[in-house]
C-alpha positions in Angstrom: 20.1 -10.2 -102.2 17.7 -12.9 -101.3 20.4 -14.7 -99.3 21.3 -11.6 -97.3 17.6 -11.0 -96.5 17.2 -14.6 -95.1 20.4 -14.1 -93.1 19.1 -10.9 -91.6 15.8 -12.7 -90.6 17.8 -15.5 -88.9 19.9 -12.9 -87.0 16.7 -11.3 -85.7 15.2 -14.7 -84.8 18.3 -15.6 -82.9 18.2 -12.3 -81.0 14.5 -13.0 -80.2 15.2 -16.5 -78.9 18.0 -15.1 -76.7 15.8 -12.5 -75.1 13.0 -15.1 -74.6 15.5 -17.4 -72.9 16.6 -14.7 -70.5 12.9 -14.0 -69.6 12.0 -17.6 -68.7 15.2 -19.0 -67.3 15.9 -19.3 -63.6 17.9 -16.5 -62.0 21.2 -17.1 -60.2 21.5 -16.9 -56.5 22.8 -13.5 -57.0 20.2 -11.7 -59.2 22.7 -8.9 -59.9 25.0 -11.2 -61.9 24.5 -11.9 -65.6 23.6 -15.4 -66.7 26.2 -17.5 -68.6 26.1 -17.7 -72.3 24.4 -21.2 -72.2 21.1 -20.7 -70.3 19.3 -23.6 -68.6 15.6 -23.1 -68.0 14.6 -24.9 -64.8 10.8 -24.8 -64.3 9.1 -25.5 -60.9 5.9 -27.5 -61.0 3.0 -27.5 -58.6 3.3 -29.7 -55.6 1.0 -32.7 -55.5 -0.3 -35.4 -53.2 0.5 -33.4 -50.0 0.5 -35.5 -46.9 1.7 -35.0 -43.3 4.8 -37.1 -44.0 5.4 -36.6 -47.8 4.8 -34.3 -50.7 5.3 -34.9 -54.5 7.4 -32.1 -56.0 7.5 -31.4 -59.8 10.2 -29.8 -61.9 11.4 -29.7 -65.5 14.0 -28.5 -68.0 12.3 -26.5 -70.7 14.4 -27.9 -73.6 15.7 -31.4 -74.1 18.7 -29.9 -75.8 19.8 -28.5 -72.5 19.9 -31.9 -70.7 23.5 -32.8 -71.6 24.7 -29.6 -70.0 23.2 -30.4 -66.5 25.8 -31.6 -64.0 23.4 -31.8 -61.0 19.7 -31.3 -60.4 17.2 -31.5 -57.5 15.0 -29.3 -55.3 15.6 -26.5 -52.7 13.1 -26.4 -49.9 12.6 -24.0 -47.0 10.0 -22.4 -44.8 8.4 -19.3 -46.1 7.9 -16.2 -44.0 5.9 -14.2 -46.6 8.8 -12.0 -47.6 12.4 -12.0 -48.8 14.9 -13.5 -48.1 13.5 -17.0 -47.2 14.4 -18.9 -44.1 17.4 -21.3 -44.2 17.3 -23.4 -47.4 17.9 -27.1 -47.7 19.2 -28.6 -51.0 17.9 -32.0 -52.0 20.2 -33.3 -54.9 18.6 -36.0 -57.0 21.5 -36.9 -59.3 24.3 -35.8 -61.7 22.7 -36.6 -65.0 19.1 -35.7 -65.5 17.3 -38.6 -67.3 14.2 -36.7 -68.6 12.9 -33.3 -69.1 10.2 -33.7 -66.3 11.2 -34.8 -62.8 8.7 -36.1 -60.3 10.0 -36.6 -56.8 8.3 -37.7 -53.5 9.9 -35.8 -50.6 9.7 -37.4 -47.2 10.9 -35.0 -44.5 12.7 -36.4 -41.4 10.2 -34.4 -39.3 6.5 -34.4 -40.4 5.2 -31.2 -41.9 3.8 -28.8 -39.4 0.3 -27.4 -39.9 -0.1 -23.8 -40.7 3.6 -23.5 -41.7 4.1 -22.4 -45.3 6.9 -24.2 -47.1 8.8 -22.8 -50.1 10.4 -24.9 -52.8 11.9 -24.7 -56.3 13.5 -27.0 -58.9 17.2 -26.4 -59.6 19.8 -27.4 -62.2 23.5 -26.9 -62.2 25.9 -26.6 -65.2 29.5 -25.9 -65.6 28.7 -22.3 -66.1 26.1 -21.7 -63.3 23.4 -22.7 -60.8 19.8 -22.1 -62.0 16.6 -22.2 -60.0 13.0 -22.2 -61.1 10.4 -19.9 -59.6 9.6 -20.5 -56.0 6.3 -22.1 -55.1 4.7 -22.8 -51.8 2.6 -25.4 -50.1 0.9 -25.6 -46.7 -0.4 -28.5 -44.8 -3.5 -27.6 -42.7 -5.9 -30.4 -42.0 -6.7 -29.0 -38.5 -10.3 -27.9 -38.2 -12.0 -26.6 -35.1 -15.8 -26.5 -35.0 -16.7 -24.9 -31.6 -19.0 -22.2 -30.2 -17.9 -18.7 -30.1 -19.2 -18.4 -26.5 -17.3 -21.1 -24.7 -17.5 -20.7 -20.9 -15.9 -22.7 -18.1 -14.8 -22.9 -14.5 -11.3 -23.9 -13.3 -11.0 -27.7 -13.4 -13.8 -28.2 -15.9 -13.3 -30.2 -19.1 -13.6 -28.4 -22.4 -14.2 -30.6 -25.4 -13.5 -29.1 -28.8 -15.2 -30.6 -31.9 -13.4 -30.7 -35.3 -10.7 -32.6 -37.1 -7.6 -33.1 -35.0 -6.3 -36.3 -36.7 -3.1 -34.6 -37.8 -2.0 -33.6 -34.2 0.5 -35.9 -32.5 2.4 -35.7 -29.2 4.9 -33.2 -30.5 2.3 -30.5 -30.3 1.8 -28.7 -27.0 -1.4 -27.1 -25.7 -1.1 -23.8 -23.8 -3.8 -21.9 -22.0 -2.8 -18.2 -22.0 -4.2 -15.4 -20.0 -1.7 -13.0 -18.4 0.6 -16.1 -18.2 1.0 -19.1 -20.4 0.3 -22.5 -18.8 1.3 -25.8 -20.4 -1.9 -28.0 -20.3 -2.3 -31.7 -21.0 -4.9 -32.7 -23.6 -6.2 -35.8 -25.4 -7.4 -36.5 -28.9 -10.4 -38.7 -29.4 -9.8 -42.1 -31.1 -11.6 -40.9 -34.2 -9.6 -37.6 -34.2 -12.8 -35.6 -34.0 -12.4 -34.2 -30.4 -9.7 -32.5 -28.4 -10.3 -32.5 -24.6 -8.5 -30.5 -21.9 -9.1 -29.1 -18.4 -9.1 -25.4 -17.6 -6.0 -25.1 -15.4 -5.8 -23.3 -12.1 -3.9 -20.0 -12.3 -3.9 -16.9 -10.1 -4.6 -14.5 -12.9 -7.7 -16.4 -14.0 -10.4 -14.1 -12.5 -14.1 -14.2 -13.5 -14.8 -12.6 -16.9 -11.3 -13.0 -18.2 -10.7 -14.6 -21.7 -8.5 -17.7 -21.7 -6.8 -18.2 -25.1 -6.2 -21.9 -26.0 -3.2 -22.3 -28.4 -1.5 -25.2 -30.1 2.2 -24.8 -30.4 5.2 -26.7 -31.8 8.9 -25.9 -32.3 10.7 -27.7 -35.1 13.7 -27.1 -37.4 11.3 -25.9 -40.0 9.9 -23.1 -37.9 7.3 -22.5 -35.1 3.7 -23.6 -35.3 1.3 -21.5 -33.2 -2.4 -21.6 -33.7 -5.3 -20.2 -31.7 -7.8 -23.0 -31.3 -10.5 -21.1 -29.3 -11.1 -18.7 -26.4 -12.9 -19.7 -23.1 -14.6 -17.1 -20.9 -13.6 -17.9 -17.3 -16.4 -18.3 -14.8 -15.9 -17.8 -11.1 -17.3 -19.9 -8.2 -17.4 -19.4 -4.5 -17.0 -22.0 -1.8 -19.7 -22.4 0.9 -18.5 -20.3 3.8 -17.4 -22.4 6.8 -18.9 -20.1 9.4 -22.6 -20.8 9.8 -23.8 -18.2 12.3 -23.4 -14.5 12.1 -24.3 -11.2 13.9 -25.6 -8.4 11.7 -22.3 -6.5 12.3 -20.3 -9.4 10.9 -18.8 -9.7 7.4 -18.9 -12.8 5.3 -15.6 -13.5 3.6 -15.7 -15.6 0.5 -13.2 -18.0 -1.0 -13.4 -19.9 -4.2 -12.0 -20.1 -7.7 -11.6 -17.3 -10.2 -13.4 -14.8 -8.0 -13.8 -11.4 -9.6 -11.3 -8.6 -8.8 -12.9 -5.8 -7.0 -11.5 -3.3 -9.5 -13.0 -5.1 -12.4 -16.6 -3.9 -11.6 -17.9 -7.1 -13.3 -21.7 -7.3 -12.8 -22.0 -10.8 -14.2 -21.0 -12.5 -11.0 -23.7 -12.3 -8.3 -24.2 -13.5 -4.7 -27.3 -15.2 -3.6 -28.3 -14.9 0.1 -31.8 -16.1 0.8 -34.2 -14.0 -1.2 -31.5 -11.4 -2.0 -29.3 -11.3 -5.1 -26.5 -8.7 -5.2 -23.3 -8.0 -7.1 -20.3 -9.8 -5.8 -18.7 -8.0 -2.8 -15.9 -9.5 -0.7 -16.0 -9.3 2.2 -19.7 -8.7 2.4 -21.1 -6.6 5.3 -24.3 -8.3 6.4 -25.7 -5.0 7.4 -25.6 -4.0 3.7 -28.1 -6.8 2.8 -31.2 -4.8 2.2 -34.3 -6.9 1.7 -33.2 -10.1 3.6 -36.5 -11.3 5.2 -35.4 -14.3 7.3 -32.7 -15.0 9.8 -32.0 -18.4 8.2 -30.9 -18.5 4.6 -28.9 -20.3 2.0 -25.9 -18.9 0.1 -25.1 -19.4 -3.6 -23.9 -17.5 -6.6 -24.6 -16.8 -10.3 -21.8 -16.6 -12.8 -23.6 -15.9 -16.1 -24.0 -19.6 -16.9 -24.8 -21.4 -13.6 -27.1 -20.5 -10.7 -25.9 -22.6 -7.7 -27.3 -22.6 -4.2 -25.5 -24.6 -1.5 -27.5 -26.9 0.8 -26.1 -25.5 4.0 -28.3 -23.3 6.2 -26.8 -20.0 7.6 -28.3 -18.2 10.6 -28.3 -14.6 11.9 -28.2 -14.7 15.7 -31.4 -13.4 17.4 -31.2 -11.7 20.9 -32.9 -13.3 23.8 -35.8 -11.2 25.0 -35.1 -12.0 28.7 -31.6 -10.5 28.3 -32.9 -7.1 27.4 -33.2 -4.9 30.5 -34.0 -1.3 31.4 -31.8 1.0 33.5 -34.9 2.5 35.1 -38.4 0.9 35.1 -40.4 4.1 35.5 -40.2 7.3 33.6 -42.3 10.3 32.4 -43.6 11.0 29.0 -41.4 12.9 26.6 -38.2 11.5 28.2 -35.8 8.6 27.6 -36.0 4.9 28.1 -32.5 3.4 28.5 -31.9 -0.2 27.5 -29.0 -2.4 28.7 -28.1 -6.1 28.8 -27.7 -6.7 25.1 -25.6 -5.1 22.4 -28.5 -4.2 20.1 -26.3 -3.1 17.2 -25.2 -6.8 16.9 -28.7 -7.8 16.0 -30.4 -4.7 14.6 -29.5 -2.1 12.1 -30.8 1.2 13.6 -31.5 2.6 10.1 -33.6 -0.4 9.2 -35.4 -1.2 12.5 -38.5 0.1 14.3 -39.0 0.5 18.0 -42.2 0.8 20.0 -43.4 0.9 23.6 -46.6 -1.1 23.2 -48.1 0.4 20.1 -46.4 3.8 20.4 -43.4 4.5 18.2 -40.2 5.6 19.9 -36.9 6.8 18.4 -33.4 5.5 19.2 -30.9 8.2 20.1 -27.1 7.5 20.0 -25.4 7.3 23.4 -21.8 7.3 24.6 -22.7 4.8 27.4 -22.2 1.8 25.2 -23.7 -0.8 25.4 -26.6 1.1 26.8 -29.1 2.6 24.3 -31.4 5.6 24.8 -34.8 5.7 23.2 -36.7 9.0 23.1 -40.4 8.5 24.0 -43.2 10.8 23.1 -46.3 11.9 25.0 -47.3 8.3 25.8 -50.3 7.7 28.2 -49.7 6.3 31.6 -49.4 2.6 31.7 -47.0 -0.4 31.6 -45.4 -1.2 28.3 -43.0 -3.7 26.7 -40.3 -2.6 24.3 -40.7 -4.0 20.8 -37.9 -4.1 18.3 -38.6 -5.1 14.7 -36.4 -5.4 11.6 -37.0 -6.9 8.2 -35.4 -10.1 9.5 -36.8 -10.7 12.9 -38.6 -9.0 15.9 -38.2 -9.3 19.7 -40.3 -8.1 22.6 -38.9 -7.6 26.1 -40.0 -9.8 28.9 -39.9 -6.9 31.3 -42.1 -3.8 31.2 -41.5 -0.1 31.9 -44.1 2.2 33.6 -45.0 5.6 32.3 -46.1 8.1 34.9 -47.3 11.6 34.2 -45.2 14.5 35.5 -47.3 16.0 38.3 -46.9 17.5 41.8 -49.7 17.8 44.3 -48.6 19.6 47.4 -45.8 21.5 49.1 -44.9 21.2 52.8 -44.3 24.9 53.4 -45.0 28.2 51.6 -42.2 30.2 53.1 -38.5 29.1 53.3 -35.1 30.7 53.8 -32.2 30.0 51.5 -30.7 26.6 52.5 -33.9 25.4 54.0 -35.4 22.1 52.8 -38.7 22.0 50.9 -40.6 18.8 50.0 -43.0 18.4 47.2 -45.4 15.4 46.9 -46.6 14.0 43.5 -45.8 11.5 40.8 -42.0 11.8 41.4 -39.7 8.9 40.4 -36.9 7.8 42.7 -33.6 8.4 41.0 -35.0 10.7 38.4 -33.3 14.1 37.9 -35.6 17.1 38.1 -34.7 20.8 37.9 -35.6 23.8 40.1 -35.9 26.8 37.9 -36.1 30.5 39.0 -37.6 33.5 37.3 -34.0 34.7 36.8 -33.4 31.9 34.3 -31.2 30.0 36.7 -31.8 26.4 37.6 -30.2 23.6 39.6 -30.7 19.8 39.4 -32.6 17.9 42.1 -32.7 14.1 42.3 -35.7 12.4 43.9 -34.6 10.1 46.7 -38.1 8.7 47.3 -40.9 7.7 45.0 -43.7 10.3 45.2 -41.6 13.0 46.9 -39.0 15.5 45.8 -37.0 17.4 48.5 -34.8 20.3 47.6 -32.8 22.9 49.4 -33.7 26.4 48.6 -30.7 27.6 46.6 -29.0 31.0 47.0 -30.1 32.2 43.6 -33.8 31.8 44.8 -33.6 34.4 47.6 -35.2 37.1 45.6 -36.9 35.0 43.0 -40.5 36.0 42.2 -41.3 32.6 40.9 -39.9 29.0 41.1 -41.0 26.1 39.0 -40.0 22.4 38.9 -39.3 20.6 35.6 -37.2 18.0 33.8 -35.5 17.6 30.4 -37.6 16.3 27.6 -36.4 14.5 24.5 -37.0 16.6 21.3 -36.2 15.9 17.7 -33.5 18.6 17.8 -32.1 17.5 21.2 -33.0 18.0 24.9 -35.2 20.8 26.1 -36.1 21.8 29.6 -39.8 21.3 30.3 -41.3 23.2 33.2 -44.5 22.2 35.0 -47.3 24.6 34.2 -48.0 25.5 37.9 -45.3 27.6 39.8 -44.5 26.6 43.3 -46.4 28.6 45.9 -43.2 29.3 47.8 -41.9 32.6 49.1 -38.2 32.5 49.6 -36.4 34.5 52.2 -32.7 35.6 51.9 -29.6 34.7 53.9 -29.5 36.1 57.4 -26.6 36.6 59.9 -28.2 36.0 63.3 -25.2 35.9 65.6 -21.5 35.2 65.8 -19.2 34.2 68.7 -16.9 35.0 70.2 -17.2 38.7 69.4 -13.5 39.4 70.0 -10.1 37.6 69.9 -6.6 37.7 68.6 -5.5 36.6 65.0 -6.1 32.9 64.6 -9.4 32.9 66.6 -12.1 30.5 65.4 -15.4 32.3 65.0 -18.8 30.6 64.5 -21.3 32.4 62.4 -25.0 31.5 62.6 -27.9 32.5 60.3 -30.4 31.1 57.8 -28.6 29.9 54.7 -25.3 31.4 55.9 -23.5 28.4 54.6 -24.6 29.2 51.0 -23.2 32.8 51.1 -21.0 33.7 48.1 -18.2 35.0 50.3 -17.6 36.4 53.8 -15.3 39.3 54.8 -14.2 40.8 58.0 -14.1 44.4 56.9 -12.2 44.1 53.7 -10.4 40.9 54.7 -11.7 37.8 53.0 -12.4 34.9 55.4 -12.2 31.2 54.3 -14.7 28.8 55.9 -13.2 25.8 57.6 -16.5 24.0 58.1 -20.0 24.9 57.4 -23.6 23.7 57.1 -26.6 25.5 55.7 -27.0 27.6 58.8 -23.5 27.6 60.4 -20.0 28.5 59.3 -16.7 28.3 61.0 -14.1 30.9 60.0 -10.6 31.9 61.4 -9.3 35.4 61.9 -6.2 35.7 59.6 -2.8 36.1 61.2 -0.8 39.4 61.3 -4.0 41.5 61.4 -3.9 44.9 63.2 -5.9 45.5 66.3 -9.3 47.1 65.8 -13.1 46.6 65.4 -14.6 45.5 62.1 -18.0 44.3 60.9 -18.6 40.9 59.3 -19.8 41.4 55.7 -21.9 38.7 53.9 -22.1 38.6 50.1 -25.1 36.6 49.0 -26.3 35.9 45.5 -28.1 39.2 44.9 -27.1 41.5 47.9 -24.4 42.4 50.4 -25.2 43.0 54.1 -23.2 43.3 57.3 -23.5 42.5 60.9 -24.9 45.0 63.4 -22.1 44.2 65.9 -18.4 44.5 65.5 -15.8 41.9 65.9 -12.7 43.2 67.8 -9.2 42.0 67.0 -7.2 42.2 70.2 
């Protein structure tokens, strides 16, 4: 009984050892297949003495009793991608007969280990019955250290020096500067391995404010090494403009490196023009420079790190005062002064300039007669004045003066006049100035003075029955032009059109007939009976008409249609 109990215990112990062997032994390549009856336990040790060109690998067989069954042993090495299956494996056989339970092997790869690549390895043993591997372990070589600011900035062409430990980098590693595109960039490692230096490359996509990623890369049979070393904030820079003189209507076009894109709306790049600093605009309309105080200035820029002002002087052209002329040198208050000779808009921004005659402000009004400019003047006292134009940049005063005369008339040469008759006023009239004769019927006609101090006009047809006539001119108002009339009406009684005579008093069709009468030439139309006559020639007091052809014989009166009335001749004209 005791014997059978001991036998049972040994059976249980054997079963236990068998299970334990299954748990700790290496699996086959195919995990779904069962292990052979004789199990070899291959154990993978921890890698030691890791260097760029070598690593010490450790492995062992769990039991010395298993050593005679080993037909080959060694290590399997591959790169590790963090999952399963592993990348392509490489077997390193060390021999047919294993000498000891523990194996220590220094592996020297044909290509040095790559930094930041994880390598996988395990110890293996082969028997006649199977191929057994220990558990996989990993190692990674990473001696690369970068000690650099998180706020690196730089311009194209500038050197960037990274601090750290770069002693493990050799010429097989490539440096790439990556923005929208990847640019292979040369670099150098300091003699002590503590610095890595490169220049920011020139690339079209490197606009101001963009982040440039600096990456170290290497392709090898063991995998791809790709490591981000740092990021550099790209800074823009303008070139000094070649053009040195400008008109205020010009635009400054900037060139340079890594200029901001207009759609980026990046406020960290600014332009400096004299005493003005503004967000980058390209091209820059000079007229938009509010606050510029001098017509000579320097140009520069700010990019968030540097503030650079170029030594070159730039100039806004100033008009010559002698070139500014007046269309007329005399005018009345509340009218216009018209300036010519210089394109004022090339030098002055109307919205940012002031204009005066002497000390009296005037306002510029737009005109279609470019390059002439109209200025509306107010109720300025009589005198001689120079035009002053002032902006925040410069001011100019005309060399010539303009005279202001009050609008007055003093006398009239007659108090009674027929339509068509000349009447002359004396007073402070200006030669070439346009005045207006205005009737009580709200009808008016222009009259231009042909002589300083006098205004002669022909009594118009609409004045034949006017109860009052006035003389006036157009004034400049804020809301446009307005007809201004002199306070005193003209002491003039107007007489209507008269038909004093006509000759001959008879004739066949086609006869020329001369009509005489005061203002007859200003009649609205003339008829013979109900037949309209068309004047061939006329003056104020004489008209020549022809009797139409194919008219029947007979006597008819001549009918005159004036502005306000119709009258006919006392005598008849006889068609014979």
